N, C-alpha and C positions, 0 to 999 in steps of 0.2 A: 605780536610778531607774525608776519606773513610767512607762509610756507614757501621756501625758496631753496635753490641750490646754486652756490657760487663755485665756479670752476676757474682756477688760477693755474697758469702754466709758466714755469720759469726754469731755465737751465736743465732741461730734460726731467724736471720734476713737476708732477701734477698734484694739485691740491683740490680736494672735493669737500666743500663745507656745506653741511645740511642745516637748515633752520626751520623751526616750527614743528609741525606734526609730521612724523614719518611713519605712516600706517598704511594699511591696505587701501584706504580711500585716497591717499595722495601718491601711492606708489607708481601709478601709471604716468603721472606727470614727471616724476623723477626719472623713470626709465626712458621716457622720450628724450629728455635732455642728455642722458648718458649715451643713448644710441647714436646721438649726433657727434659725440666726441671722437676725435681722431687720436688714437693712442700710439701711432707710429712715432718712434724716436723717444718715447717716454721710458725712462729707466726706473723711476720709483713713483709711487702714489701714496699720498697721505689722505686718509678719510677722517674728517673732523665731525664728531657727533656731539660735542659739548653743548651746542645750541639747540639740540633736539628736545622738544617739550614732551612729546608722547611717542612711544616706540612699541611696536607689536611684533609678533612672530613673522608676519608677512614681510615686514621690513628687514627682519633678521635674516630671513631666507634670501632676500634680495642682496643684502650685504655679503653673505657667504658666497652666493653665486658670483658676485662681482670680484671678490677676492680670488675665487677659483679661476675666473677668466684671466686675471692678472698673473696668476701662477703659471697658467698654460703659456702665456705670452712672455714668460721670464721677466716679469715686471715686479720689482719689490714693492710690497704694499704694507701699510701700517694703519691700524685703526687707533685714532687718538681720541680718547674719551675718558673723562673722570667720573662719569656716572656708572656706578657698579651694576645697577639694575640693567642698563643697556648692554654692558659687557657680558653679564651673566646670561642674558637672553641670547646673544649672539653665540656664546659658547655652548649653550644648551642645544640650540638648533644644529650647530656644527656636529656635536656628538651624536645626535639623533640621525643625521644624514650619513655619518661615517659608520654607524653601527650596521653591520650587514645581517640580514635575516638568514639564519643558517638553512641550508637546503635540506629538505626532508630526506632522510636516508631511504634509499630504495629497499623495499622489503623483499626478502627472499620468498621462494615458493612455500617453504616450510612455515615461515612466519604468517603468510596469508592463510594457509590451510589451518594453522593453529588458531588464528583469530576467528576465522569462520566457524571452526568446530566449537570453539568456546562460546561464540555467539549463539549457535544452534543449541548448544547444551543449556545455556541460560534460558532460551526461549522454551525449550522442552520442559525444564523444571518449572517455569512460570505456568505453563499449560497444566502440568501435574498439580500445581497448587490450586489452580482454578477448578480442576476436577475434584480435588479433595473437598473444597468448599461446596461444590455442587452436590456431592454425595452426602455430605453432612446436612445440607439443606433438605435433600430428599428424605433422609431419615426423620427430620423434623416433620415433614409432610405425612409420613407414614404413622406417626404417633397417634394422630387423631384425624378423623375425616373433616373436622371443622377447620383444620389447617389448610386444606385443599381449596384453592380459589377457582371454583368451577366457572364463574362468570368470565374471568380472564382467560381460562383455558378454552372455553367455547368461542370467545372472541378471536383468539389467536388461531384456532382451528379454521375459522371462517376466512381469516385474512391470509394465512400462509398455505392453506390446503384446499379448502372448498373453492376459493376463487381461482385456484390453479388447475381445476379439473378440465377447463376448456383447452388450455395449451397442452396439457398432458395427453388428453384424448386425441387431439390433432396430431401431435408429435408421434404418439404410439401408432396411430393408424398409418401414417406415412412410413414409419419404420417397417411396419408389417408389409406394406405394399412393396417397398424397396427390396426387403429380404426375400419375399416370395417371388418377385419378378426376376431377381438375379439367380435365384435357385431354380426357377422354372426353366430358364435358358439352358442350364446344365442338365437337368433331369430329362428334358425332352430328347437329348442326344442318346440316352441309354434306355428310353422308354419306361422310365421309372417315375411317371408323373404322380402316382398316388403317394409316393414317399415324401412328397412335399408337406403332407399333413404331419407326419412324424417329426420332420425337422422343425417345422414352425412351432408345433405344440411344445416340444421339449425346450428348444432354444429360447422361445419367447417367455414361457412360464418360469423357467429356472433363471435365466440370465438377462435377456434383453429388456423385458418389461421392468424389473426392479432397477436395473442399471440406468435405463433411460429416464425413469421417473426420478431417481435420486439426482441425476445430473441436472434435470430441469429444475427441481426444487432447490438444489444448491445455487443455481444461477439466479433463481427468482426470490425464494424466501430466505436463503442463507445470507445473500447480499443485503436483503432488506433488514435482517436482524442487525448486521454490522452497522449499516447506515443509521438505523434508529437509535441503537445504544450509543454509537459514536457521537451523534448529534446531541443526545441527552448529556453526554459527558462534557462536550464543549460548552454547552449552555449551563453547565453546573447543576443540572437537574438531579443527577445522581448524588451529588454532595448535599443538595437540599433534602433529598429523601432520607439520607443517613442522619442529617441534623434533626429531622422530625421523628426519627426513630423507626423509619421504614427500611427494612432490609431489601436492597435491590434484587438479591438472589431469590427472595420469596415472591416479590411483586413483579419482577421483570424477567428473570432468567427461567425459573421453573415453569411458569405457564407456557412459555414458548417451546421449551423442550418437550414437556408432556403433551402439548397439543400436536406437535409435529410427529411424535412417536405414535400417538393414537391415530392420526390421520393417514400416515404413510401406507399402512396395509390397504386402506380403502383406495388410495390413489393407485397403488400397484394393481389392485383388482380391476379398476377401470382401465388401466393400461393394458392388462391382459386381454380384456374383452376387445378393445379397439385394435390392438395389434393383430389378434387372431382374425378379426373381421376384415382388416386390410388384406391379410394373406388369403382369406377365403375369397375375396373379390377377385384377386389376381388369379387364383387357382381356377375359378369359374370362367374367367374371361380368356386366359392364356392356355390353360391345360384342359378345359372342358370338364372340370370336376364339379359336379352339382353340389348344391348346398347340403342336400340330404346325405350324399356320399361322403362329403367332407366331414360332417358332424358324426356320421357313423364310424368312420375310420378314426377320427379324433377320440371318440369315446372308447374305442377298442385298444388303441395303442398308447395313448398318453395317460399314464397313471396319475392318480390324484396327488401322489407325493411330490410331483414336479410343481404343482400349483402351490402346495403348502410350503415347499422349500423357498419359492420366490416370495411368498407372503411373509415368511419368518424373517427374511432379510430386512424387511421394511423398518421395524423399530430400531435396529442397529444402525442402518443408514441414516435414519432421522436423527438419532442421538448424535452421530458424528457431525452431521450438517449443522444442526442447531447449536451444539456446543462450540464448534469452531467459529461459527458466525458470531455468536455472542461474545466469545473470548476475544476475537479480533475487534469487536466494537468496544470492549473495555480497554483495549490497548491503544485506542485512538489518542493522539496528543491534542494539544490546544490549538489546532489549526485545521482549516478545511482540507488542505492537501493530504493530511494524514487520513482523513475519512476515505478519500479515493484510493490511497495506497492500501489501507487495511481491507477495504471492500474487495479489491482485486485479489489480495492474499487470501481472503476468506473463501472466495469462489474456487481459486486454484487449489488451495489446501483441502477444501471439502471434497472436490472431485477426486483428488489424488487419494484421500483417505477412503472414500467410497470404493474406488477401484481396488485398493489394497485389501480392504475388508471383503469385497466380493471374491477376490482371488483366494483369500484364506478360507472362506466358506466353500468355494468350489473344491479346493484340495481336501478339506475336511470331510465334506459330504461324499466325495468320490471314494476316499479311503474307507469310509464307514459303510459304503455300499448303498447310500441313500439316493 
């Protein structure tokens, strides 16, 4: 039987008889015929589907749309069919079309704050769980020296710290130049040129050098930790390690944290030297303070405690940067977009944590008179 549509009009009554296949593949031909029909003066329409051999949801949608059009034009329409499968399909599509998707209730400010607070609480507890596992692994390392993976620690020190010496040295030198130049402009007004040594020595050794070093490392090495661990999680390397009996905390997490904690004081020391050198250059050029005079004044007024305070901050900053970076790597989901998102979070959270930690140290040391 050929696929066809018979249109019969008599006494204001229209008959539409479908034959053959009525599916998505023949739908366009039927719709072309129906678009050419003039329904003016039609009072009722009978749609005959008894001769339809195959019927799908696309045809059902077309029938329902046709019945809706007749209803809008106040034309009575009847579907005449003895095939229950066709009638059930038409009814099913009709119910799906009439079912309205409920509009999402607009959340109040308290609901939004509650959800975000709970989400932050869950994230904080997850990070605490990570730290607990981290410290338990650290205790395992301390049980015997053979548990310490010196080769991996040395490799990570080279990758995350030694290779960062260049950018840290350059950044610190430029910071020293900028701070000294801006200070020199004000000190010249009051004829207090020599006090630039006091300001540079204390501010750089105690605050600027450790902070700048930590920020650079957070952007360079912390993000690298997140990307590396995240990529290993996506490629299921972490699962493979666990399957083979290797604990990722022992082979991946601890070497990175220990390496960065050991290397950070060295990086801060280099930052101290380069920042003071930058300030010395500006003091010599802009304020005519010779190198000998600068170093003599530096030795007399800058106590060694300022240097040790800055160095002591290094391991704490390193622990925060490495732990947050690795934690964010472990939080990566099974898609590449998650790596970018968690890498961004890693850098932002590490810098924020370092600044908060530095503020706590500053308040504590000031109150202790150190």
